[in-house]
N, C-alpha and C positions, 0 to 999 in steps of 0.2 A: 458477468456476460449478459444476463437478462437486463440489467440496468443499461448497458450499452445499447442493446437492441431497442429499448424503449426510447432512448435519447435519439436514435437515428430515425425512428419511424416518422416523426413529424417532417423531417427533411425529405424523406422519400415521398411522403404525401405531397409536399410542396413541389417537388420535381415533377410528379405526375400532373399536378394542377397547372404548373407552368407549361408543360408539354401540351396539355389540353387547350390552354389559351392560345398558344402559338399555332396549333393545328386549326383552331377556329378562325384565327386571323388569316391563315393561308387559304382556307376554304372561302372566306369572304372575299379575298383578293382575286380569286379565280373568276368571280362574276363582275369585277370592277377593273378590268385591265385597260379600259378605255374610258375617257371622260370627255365631255363636250362643254362648249360655251355657246350661248345664244345672245347675240347683240340685238336687242329688240329696238329697232328704230321706229319712227312714226310712219315712214313710207316703205322701208325695206329692212330685212334682217340678214345678218351674216352669222353663219354657224362654223365653228372651228372645233377640231378634235385633237386629242393627244392619245396615242396608243403606242405600244412597243414597236419601235422602228419607224414611227411617223411622229416626229416632234413638231407640234404646233402647225397644223395645216388647215387652211380654209376649205370647207366642204363645198363641192360642186353640186348644184341641184340637177334635176332631171334634164334640164336644158343646157347643162354644162356651164352655167353661170355662177359667179362667185357670190352674188347677192340675190335674194329672193324677195319679191314684193310681199308686204304684210297685208295680204288680201285673201278673203275667204268667200266663196260662192256657195250658198246653201240652197239646194233645191229639194224637192220632195223625195227623190230617189237617189240622189248623188251629191257629192261635194267636190269642189275644186279648190286648189291651193296654189299660191304663188303666181307664176306667169299664166297658167291656165285660167285662174280666177280673174286675173287682170284683163285678159282678153274677153272674159264673160261680162265684164262691167259694161261693155257697150250693148250687148244683147239683153242682159237682164240686170239693170243697175239696182233694182230694189233688193235683189237677193245677194248682191255683192257688197260685202262689208269692208270698209277701209277706215283708217285713222280712228279706230275705236278705243285706243289707249286713253284718250282724254276722258272717257266715261268710267274708267276704273276707279273705284273708291269714291264715286261722286253720288250725291243724292239728287233727287229730281229737281230741286230748286237751285242747283248749282248753275252759275252763269255759263260754264262750259257745256252743259247739257243744252241750253238754249242756243249756244253758238253752234253746236253740232247740228241741231235741227235747221238752223239757218243755212249752213254750208251744204248740207245733204238733205234736202226736203223729201227726197224719194224714199227715205227710210222711215218706217213707222216705229216710234218708240213707245212701248207700253210702260205702265207704272206698276211697281211692286209695292203694295201698301205695307207689307211686313218690314221690309228693309228700307223703304223710302227711296229705292233706286229705280233705274229704268232697265228695260230689256228690249231686244230686237224682235218685232212681230213680223216674221217673214210671211206667214200664212196663218189661218186659224189653227192649224195643227202644229206649226213650227214656230217656236219662240225660244230664244237663247239669250242668256245674260252676257254682258261683256266678259266676265270671267270664263264662261264656257267657250266663247269664241276664241279667247286667248289660249285656252287649254287645247283647242283643236290645232292652233298654229304651233304650239310647243310640241305636241305629239307629232305633227308633220315634220318639224325640224329634227326631232329625234329619229324619225324614220330615214331622213336624208343622211344623218350622221351614221346610223347603223349600216346603211347600204354602202357608205363610203368606207367605214372601218371594217366591214364584214364581220361584225360581232355585236352582240347586244350592248346597249349603253343605258345606264340608269342614273348616273351622277352628272350633275350639270351646274354651271355657274351662269346666272342670268343677269344681264345688265339692266339697270333701271335709271331713269333720270335722277340727278342728284337732288332735285327739289321735291321728289315724292315724299309725302308725309306718311304717318303710320297706317292710315286706312288704305292708301294706294299700295303700299308695300305688302300689306296683308292680303290684298286682292290678288297680287301677282303670285304670292305663295299658295293661295287657294287654287288658282288656275294650274299651277305646277302640280299640286297634289291631285287634282282631277286627272291630269295627264299621266300620273304614275311616275313622275320624275322625283328623284331625291335631290333637292336643292342644297348644294354645298354652301352657297352664299349668293345673296343678292348684292352685287357690286355696283356702285355708282359708275355710270359710263365715263364720267370725267376721270375717276380714279383708275379705271381700267385703261384709259388712254395714257394717263401718266405712267402707269406701270409698264405698258408696252414701250413707251419712249425710254424709260430708265433701264429696262432689261437689255435692250439692244445698244445701250450706251453705258454699260456698267463700268468700263475702264475709264470713262471721263468723269466719274463721280469720285470725289475725294472729301477730305474733312472740311473743306471750305464750302459753305452753303451756297447753292446756286438756285436762284428764284426764277422759275419759268412760268409764263402765263399761257394757258391753252384756251383758245377762243373757238368754241364749238357751236356752229350754227347748222342745225339739221333741217329736216322738213317741217317739224312741228314746233320746235322751241330752240332757245339759245342759252348756253351755259358758258360762263367764263370762270376759269379756275386758276388760282395761284398755287403752285407746288414748289416746295423746297426740297432739293436733293442734297444729300451729304452722307458720308459714311459715319456710322455709329458703332459703338462697342456693344455687342450682344452677349448674353450670358452663355450661350451654348456654342456659337459659331465665330466668336471674335469680332473683328471689324467687318461690317457688312453694309452695303448701300441701303439707304432708307429714303422713302418719299413721304412727305407730310403735307396734307392739304391745309393750306393756310387761309385761303379766302375763296368764297364762291359767290357769284352773282348770276342771275338768270332772268329770262323773260319767257313766260310760258307759251306765248302765242306768236313770237317773232321767229319766222322760219321760211323755208322755201314754199311751203303749202300756201301761205297767205299771199305770196307773190304770184303764184299760179292762179289763185282764185281771182286776184285783181286782173290778171291777163284774161282769164276766162270771161269775166264780166265785160271787159273791153271788147273782146271778139264777139260776144253776144250782141252788144250794142251795134257794132259794125254790121253784123248780119241782119239785124232788124232794120237798120237804116237802108241797107241795100234792097230789102223787100218792102219798103214803105210804099203805101198806095196800092198794094196787091191784096189787101184784106187778109194778110197772112197772120197766123197765130204768133204769139211771142215765143221765141225759141226757148226762153227760160221755163216755159211750162212743159217742155218735152224732156223727160229725164234722160232718154237715150242721146238726144242732141247735146245736152249739157255734159254728159259723160264724154262724148267725142271732143267737145270743146276743151274739157279739162285735160284730156290726153294731149291735145295739140298745144295747149298752153305750157304743159310740162316740156314738150319738145322745143317749143319756142324759147322758153327761158334758158335752156341749155345752149341753144345755138346763139342767142344774143349775147351770151357771155364771151363769145369769141368773135362775133361779127357785129357790124354796126347796124345792119338791118336784115330782115328775112321775110319771106313770103309765107304766110300761113295758108295752108290748103287742106280742105276736108271734102272728100267726095261723098255726095248724097247726105249732107248734114241733116236736112229735114225736108220731107215731102219731095224727095229725089232732086233736091236743089243743091248744087255744089257751092262751096264757099271758098273764097280766095281774097286775101287782104294782105297788104304790106304793113309790117310793124317794125319800127326803128328802136334802137336801144334808148334813144332820148325819150320816146314815148313811154317805154317801159319804166325808166327811172322816174319819170314824172308821175306815173301811176302809183309807184311805191315810195314816193318822197317821204311820207310820214313814217314809213317803216325804216328807212335808212337813218332817220333822225333818232331812232331808238337803239341803233347799233352800239353807241358808247355806254348805254345804261348799265349793262351787266359788268363792264369793266370797272366803272366807278363803285358798284356794289361790292365787287370782289376786293378792290383796294380797301374799302372801308371795313369790311369784315376781317381782313388780314392786318389792318392797321399798318399799312405800308404805303409807300409812294411809288410813282412810276419810275423814279430814278433807280429804285432797288430791283426792278425787273430787268433781267439780262436779255430775255428773248421772248417774243410773242409768236406762238405757233398756231397755225390755222388747222382746224379739224371740222369735218362735216361737209356735206355736199353744197350747201347754200353759200359757203364762204368762197366758192368759185365765181360768184357774181362780182364783176369788177367794181361796182359802186360800193359794195360792202367792204371790199379790201381798201378802197380809197378812204372811206369814212373812218374805218378802224385804224388805218395807218396814221391818219391825222389825230385821232383821239389818243393813241398811245405815244406818239411823238418819237417813234423809232425810224431808223433809216429804211428798214425793210421788214417784212413779215416772214416768219419762218414757214417753209413749205416742205420741210425735210421729214415728213411723216405721212404714212398712207392715211389720207383723210377718211376713207371709207372703212378700213379694216383694222385700224389701230385698237379700237375698243374690244373687238372680238379676240384679237391676239393677246391683249393684256388679260382678258377674262379667262382665256383657256390656260394661260400660264398660272393664274391663281388657282384654277381648277386642278392642275397637276400638282401644285404645292399642297393643296388641301387633301388630295387623294392619297390613300395609303399605298397605291400601286406604283407611285413614281417618286423619285428623289430629284429635286431641282436645287439650283443654287439659291440660297436664302436672299430674299429681298423684302426688307421690312416695309410694311404698308401701314401708315397711320392716317386713317380716314377721319373726317370731322362731321359732327352732327350739326346740321344747319339750323334746326329748330330747337330751342331750349325746352326742357321739360322740368316741371316742379311738382312738389307735393303740397297740398293745401289741407289744413285741418282746423277744427275749432275746438276750444276747450274752455272750461269755466275757470275763472280766476276770481280771487277775493281781493279786490282793491282796498276795501275798507272792512273793518269788522262787521260781519253780518250782511255786507253788500257784495253780491256775486254778479259777475257779468261774463259775457262771452268774448273771447279774444280769438281773432282769425290769424292764423300763422301760415307763412309760406316758406318753404325750403327748396332751394334749387337742387334738383336731382342730377340733371345733365345740362351743363351750360352750353351756350351757343359756341360753335366751332371747337367744342371739346372733343378729344379723341375717343374713338370707339373701335372695337368692342371693349366694354368695361363693365364692372359690377359695382353696385353701391348698396349700402345698408343704412336704413333710417331707423333710429331708435326712438320709441315713444315711451317716456319715463313715468308719466303721472296718470296712467290709465290702469284701473283695476276692474273694468267692466267692458262689455262689448261697445265698440265705437266704429266710426267710419272715417275714411279720409278720401281725398280726391287727387287724381293724377291728371294734370292739365298741361297744356303748352305754356311756356313762359312768355316773356315779352317779345311780341312779334311786330314791334314798331318799325323794323326795317322793311316791312312789306307795305306796299301802297294799299289804298282802299279797295281797288279792284282785285288785287292779289289776295287780300284778306277774304273777300267774298268767294273767290275760287278755292281758297284754302279749306273752307268748310268749318266744321265745329272745332273750337279751341279746347273743348273739354274731352279728355280721352276716356277715363274710367273712374267710376266710383267703387271703392273697395270697402266692403262691409265685413267686419271681423266678428266671428262667433266662437265662443269658448274662452274668452279672456277671463271672465269671472270664475268659470269652473277651474281654470288653471291656478288661480290664486287660492281657491278653496282646497285644491289638491295638495298644495305645498304651503300650508299656513305658517310653518316655522322657518321657511326659507326667505332670504332677502331677495327681492325682485331686482333684476338688472334691466328691466324694460321689455317692451314688445318690439322685436326686431323684424323689419320687413326687408327682404333681400330682393333687389331689382337687378335686372340684367338687360343691357343694351347689346344685342348680339352682333355677329359679323354682318348680318343683313340690315342692321340699323333698326330692328324691330324690338320694341320694349316689351318685357315680360316681367311678371311678379313671380319669382321662383317659389317663395314660401314665406310664411310669417310664423315666428316662434316667440314664445314667452319663456324668458330665461330667468332662472333662479340660482342662488348660490347660498351655501352654508358652510360652516366649519364642522368637520367630523374627525373623530379619533382615528389615528393611523393604525390599522390592524393588518400586519403582513399575513398573506395567505398564499397557498400553493397555486402556481399558475395552472390553468386548465390546459387540456390538450389543444383546444381550439386557439387559445391565446398563443401557445407555442407555435402552432402552425402559422398563425398570422405573422408572428415575429420572424419565422423562418422565411416566409414568402417575402416579407419586407427586406430581409437581409439579402435575399437573392437579387433584388432589384437595387441594392445599394442603399437602402433606407435604414441604416442601423440607428438605434435609439441611443441617446446620450444617457449619462448616468442619472441626471436629475429627472429625465423623462421616465426612466424605469421606476424611480422612486415614487413618482406621482401618476403612474399609469393605471390607476384603478378607479378613477372617477366613473360615474354612471353614464354620462352622456358628454360627448365632446361637441362643442359649438364650432361650426364652420363659418368663420367670419371672412368677408372679402374686404380687403383694404381699398383705399381710393386708387384709381388709375393715375398714372403719371400725367401731370398737366391739367388735372381737373381743378375747377374753381369753386370756391365756397362764398357764401354771402359775407360781406364785411361784418365784423363784430361777432361772428358765430362762435368763434373759439372762446370769447369772453363770457358766454352763457352756457356753461356745462350742464345746467339743470333744466334746459329747455326740453320740450317734449320730443322734438325731432332734431337729430344731429346729423347734418350732412357731412360727408368726409371733407376734410380741409385739403388745400392744395399742398402738394408734396413733390418737390423735384428730386428728392433723393431716391435711391433704388428702393423698390418695394420691400416691405418687411418679410423676413423668412416665414414659411408656413408654421402652423402650430405643431408642437411635437406630437408624435404618434401616441395614442392613448387618449384618455379623457381628462387629462389634467388641465387646469386653468393655465393660460399663458403667463409667462413671467411678467409681461407688461401689466396685467391685472393685479398681480401681487404688489408691484411697485406702486400702482395707483392707490391701492388700499392703504399702504404705509403712508403715502403723502396725505391722504384724506383724514387719517386719524380716526376721530369719532364721528365722521360724516359719511357713512356708507351710502347715503342717498345721492350724493354728488357723483354723477356718472362721468367717467373719462371719455375722451374722444374716441371715435371709431378706430383711429389708428392705434391708440393704446390698446384697444381690445383685440386688435389683430395679432398681438403677440410679439412685439419687438423684443429682441433679446438684449435688453438694456441692463439686466441685472446679472452679474456673474454667478455661476453655480456655487452654492454653498459647499463647504467641506463635508466629507462623509460623516464625521463625528457630529457636526452641528445639525445635520439633517436627522440623524437618529434621535437627537434630543427634542425635536419638534413634537409637541403633543398632538397637534391638530393640523389639518390641511383643508383646502377648499374643495368642495364638491359642487359641481354644476349640474343642474337639471334643466332640460329643454323640453318644452311641451308644444306640440304642433297646434297651431290655431287655424280654425276653419275660415275659409275665405270665400266670399261671394262677389263676383265681378259683374258690374253693370257697365257694359260698353256704351259710350255716349257718342263717339264720332260716327261710326258705321258698324252696325251689328254684323258679326261674322256669320257665315252659313252654319246652320246646325249640322251635327254629324249625319243625321238622316238625310238632310237636303244635299250635303256634300256627297254622300254615297249614292244618292239618286242621280245627281248630275254626272258623277263618274261612270255610273252604269249606263246612262244614256249616251255618253260620248263613246264608251266602249262598244255599245251596240252599233253606233254609226261607223266606228272603225272596222268592226267585223263585217258589216254590210259592204263597206268599200273594198275590203280584202276579198270578199266573195265575188264582187263584181270584177275586180282585177283578175282573179283566178279564172273566171268564166271568159273574160276577154282574151286572156292568154291562151286558154284551151281552144277557143274559136280561131284565133290567129294561127296557132300551131297546126290545126286541122286544115285550114285553108292553104297555108304555106306547103304542107306536105302534099296536098293534092296537086298544086301547080308544079312543084319541083319534080314529083314522080312522073307526071304527064310529059314533062320536058325530057326526062331521062330515058323514057321509052324509045325516043328517036335518036339516041346517041349510039354510035357504033359499038362501044364496049358493052353496053347493055343488050343490044340486039345480038351480039356474038354468043352470049350465054343464055339466051332464051329463044323459045320457038314462037312462031307467029300466033299459035293458039294461046300461049301463055300471055303474050303481050295484049292480045285482044281481050282476054278475061280481065286482066288488071285494068286496062283502059276503061272497060265497061263499068267496073266497080267504082273507079275514081269519078267517072261522069255521074253516076247515080249519087255518090256522096256529095258532089258539088251541087247537084240539083236540090238535094235535101237541105244542104246548108243555106242555100238562097231562099228556099220556100219556108222551111220550118226552123231554121237555125236561130232566129231571133227569140223564139220561145223555148229553145232547148236549154236544159240545165247543164251545169258543168260536168256532171257525171255522164250524161248522154254524149257530150262532145268528146270526152276522154275515151269512152267506150268505142265510139266511131273511129277515132284515131288509132286506137290499139288494134281494131279489126283490120284496118288498111295496112298497118305496119306488119302484122302477122302474114297478110296476103303477099306482101312484097319482100318478106324476110329472106326467102331462098334466093331470089334474084340479086338482092343487094349483097348477100353473103358470097355468092360466086364471083361477083365483080371485085369485091374487096380482097378476096383470096388471090385472085390473079394479079392484082396490083402489088401484093406483098411478095409474091414468089421470087422475082429476080433479086431483090435485096436480101431476102432471107437465105436463098440458096448460095448466093455469092459469099455471104458471111460464113455459112457453114463450110464451104470449100476452103476458105482462107484458114479457118480454125483447124480443119483437118490437116492441111498442109503444114501449118506451123507445129501442130502437135506431133506429126510424124518426124519432122526435123528435130524437134526437141528429144523425142525418144531415141532417134539415131545417135544424137550427140551424147545422150546419157549412157548408152551402151558402149561408146568408145572410150569412156573413162577407164583408166587402168584399174585392175582389181584391187590393188592396195590403196588406191585413192577413191574408190567408189563410195558414194554416200547414199545411194539408193539400193534398196534390197531387190532381189530378183522378183519377189512377189509383187512389189510396187510397180516395177517396169512391165511385168506380165499383165497386171491389171490394166495399165494404161494401154498397152498394145491391144488387149481384148476389146476395150471400149472403142478404140479407133477403128478396128476392123468391123465391129458391129455397126458403128455409125455409117461407115462407107457402104456396107451391105444394105442397111436400111434405106439409105438415100438413093442408091442405084435402083433398088427394087421398087420403091415408092414412085420415083420419077417415071420409071418404065410403065408401071401400072396406070399412072395418071395419063400418060400419053395415049393409052388405048381407049380411055373413056371419052365420050363426046363432051363438048363444052357445056351442054345444057344439063348434064347430070351433076349430082353433088360430088365435089372433088374429094379424093382420098389423100392428096398431098395438102396438109393443113399447116398454116403458119405457126399455130401453137405447138404442133408436134416438132417442127423444126427448131423452135426455140427451146423446147424441152431437151432435145438431143444436144443442142449446143451447151446448155447449162450443165448437163451431166458430164460432157467431155471437158468443159472448162474447169469444172470442179476437180477432176483428176489432175489436170495439168497444174492448177494453182496449188494443189496439195504438195506436189513435188517441188515446185518453185519455192514455196515457203520453207520447205525442209532444207533446200540448198542454201537459201538466204541466211538461215540462222544456224547452219551447221558449224561445229567447232573443228578447225583443222587438227589433224593428227600431229604429234610431235615429230621432229626430225630425228633420225637415228644417228648414233655416233659413228665416226669414221674409224678406220683401222688403228689410227694413232690414239684413239680414246678421246678425241675432241668432239664437241657437239657440232652438228651441221649448221651452216650459216643460214640465217633466215632469208626468205626471198628478197630480191632487190626492191620490190615494191612495198615491202613491209616497213612502216615508219617506226620511229623510236617509241611512239606511244603504243604501237601494237605489241611491244615486248612486255609491257606492264599489264596491270589489271585492267580488264575491260568488262563492261556490262552490256550484254547483248539484249536488245529490247524484244518484247513479244511482237507478234505479227502486226504490221502496220506502223511500227516505230522506226527510229533511225538506228545507226550502227552502234550506238552505245548500250546495247542490251546484252544480257547474259546468254551464254551458249546453252543449248538444250541437248541433252544426251539422247543417244539412240539405243533402243533395246537390243539385247544380245540375240534374241530369238529371230528367226526368219518369219516374222509375222508383221502385218501392217499395223502401224501405230502413228500417232500424231507426232509432229516434229518436236513437241515439248518433251517427249520421252526418249528421244534418240541419243545415241552415243556420239560424242564429239569426234569428228574425223577431219583430216586435212587433205586438201586438194593439191596435186602436183608433187608428191613425194612418196618414197617407198614406205612400207610398213615399218614401224619402230617398236621398241620394247615399251614397257609400261612407262607412262609419263611420270609417275611418282618417282621412279628410280633415276630417270634421266635429268630431271630438273634439279638445279642447285637448291639448297635450302632457302626458303622464303621467296623463291622466284616463281612466277606464274608462267604457264606455257604461252607461246606466241599464238595470237588469235587473229583471224582474218574473216572478213565478210565478203566473200565472192559470190556473185549472183550469176547464175547461168543465163 
């Protein structure tokens, strides 16, 4: 028995551990029942949420609009966002920041920084010498980096989502342009971290659009590949994407739809903003020409006037998309001079002629990267606001050679809807229909390193090596492992971008540094000294290109192997517990796994992702220092067996190599493909030795070369600064709310004092006292209210409400009396009728006891007496006194009476009819005519609140009050009978009915 208990103890511990994990998951889900997505455009953003009961809904802002301008106004004591900030751009253009996404992840010498200065000269950009970036200098005391400004907007978008969802939200999916490089993506993640958001994924906006298109057309996707081109021209940039839709077989869910990004082309500066800037410049020239000879200043030197012209240019561009001409009008443009000029669509197209010539460029880039032709594209779909310009559609239609352009998608909200669907799929709180998304990395990434080689005896030279880590248009997320075989001392290698020849010279300048990171390894030599008798399997660097497209180096390990004698030993309790937990989750170990499950350390290898590409000839050099995973279109190899045993693939490789242990197999072989069948039990027992693998962690020092990230202390300082600003805004909103509530209460109460219903319940002296207090509070609010704190305003409001509490109470009670008294009368009448009917039931059919009916009668009489006495007493009181007839007392009496009646009704509903007595001839009485054949058999009378298929409940024999569940079964409508046990034939149940009074 003791042995049995010991065997069961690990399983019990495993069950408790599993319950603890599930409980922790449930507690975590309680805070993440809603997720959001933010589609960050250059000009406006769209926010969408998913919460229980609200599937994929666009959030309305405070102005009840579905999109919000990406604009922030920063002043000394307050901030404005969205439409409020856009309106402030005219009054205070220097403090209003727009289109700042182009500064994210850019150093000061980037061409986009100079372009921003040229477009918005009113903004003063400071220089950060530590990171070589720029920041906004609002005033000597106010300065914010582009990441901090973006963090403010993300926090504002979360507040909109929380107000709409009526619950806190922490998880979000954020869209970014597909052409964002590593530095720009890390900048967005840092901004989200400052805002306190948990980013589930940075999804490319073109991928989100494609996902939204596929989700709503799931039924149209089949095994035949469909190639769709999305042409997205927004305010700041243009992206063209080729997407392939088809159903694929997944491991867990069977056949499911899939979208794969095949090709991407882009233009970073082609968009609606550049068209508006051309129009603004044109309008400024016309205004200067109109004032020529008046010695007037150039309108371009006035930031407010230029802000007005930009707003008018935006309106003009929209109207000219539907009209041939329009009159531009601005009242008081500068020096109280009005501006008015007629602009035609032809003039607009002439101003932007060179921009329209660049429209086909992204299409050609996308086709080249996808290695496809236009004939293979089934449809071209327009996305983005700038595609509404007729000339853009005309040039694009000619470039793609189609009959028409697809407009069957919401050009503004598609990306937000696709992103929120992905957010729901990534969240633990929701379960959505699977839709496989295979995004593509636009920029290739490689590893470079240098090693010494001996070309001739005694002659050593340096050889520079490059290995492609993630190829262009390769799918992600995926993991890669690079193995360095011939290093036994500390060394360094470099992570850089690959061939960027597909970018033009100007795009390369905007792209920034092509060098990502220098990795310095420390502890390689110590690891070799630690295991001198072991065979080195190389230095393995594990890389991860995650769902957000951000590259990270997970770890670097030094791996050693040796042959050791097999010594069986008793499993420890912890090992048994681990095996038990694994078996609970369905992870049972195979026989050969158990045989080899005592190695010291298990290496966790990641195989190549499907569709990855390797350099030509790489497989032919197994002894190179770095081995990139080779392309493999077969399903990924199964994971390594549980335990620390070396995978079977390594055993097979060792046999093939014979006496050459230094020749390393490919990474796929190291991943543990089950190519060797398990040996028989007898053969395994005869093996004298087995492989033992030791893994030593290698120290890593990263030197970021493209754009240094914020240090942890700087990140915490920025987050605290933004949190202080948020608290200040909340305090300001709370004070404004308190002031508005006080002012509204004063005005409403002053108006009520003249209404007849309030004058009826108050005396002249009472009204004069209240009116005087209200007038004094109004005067105080006008004179001293601007300097009053939130606490002072709330105290003043509470004082006035206490003063008027008696007046309001008397009015409210008089309003409720007619309805409450009428309901009480109806309940009393119905209860009396019910009691009368219950007393008329024959004694042999009676289901209610005398105590129960007497109790109901007593409650009815007491309620009648209380009602008559209280109404009479209230009639004697003047209307200005506190009433004695209270609505809450009426409701209490009704609840007490209704409880007694409901008790008897439930008892009658679930009572079991008594059996029929036999007649004089010894035959059983016939059942009632309304009793069906099913009533003759077994029936289950339900508990209160269910249907007629429930079991009957017996009644107690004593004359005491009890619940219906304890009552004895009786029958309505028949004389008393003998015991049911004697009258019923063998095996037959009594006839049951459910009659309700």
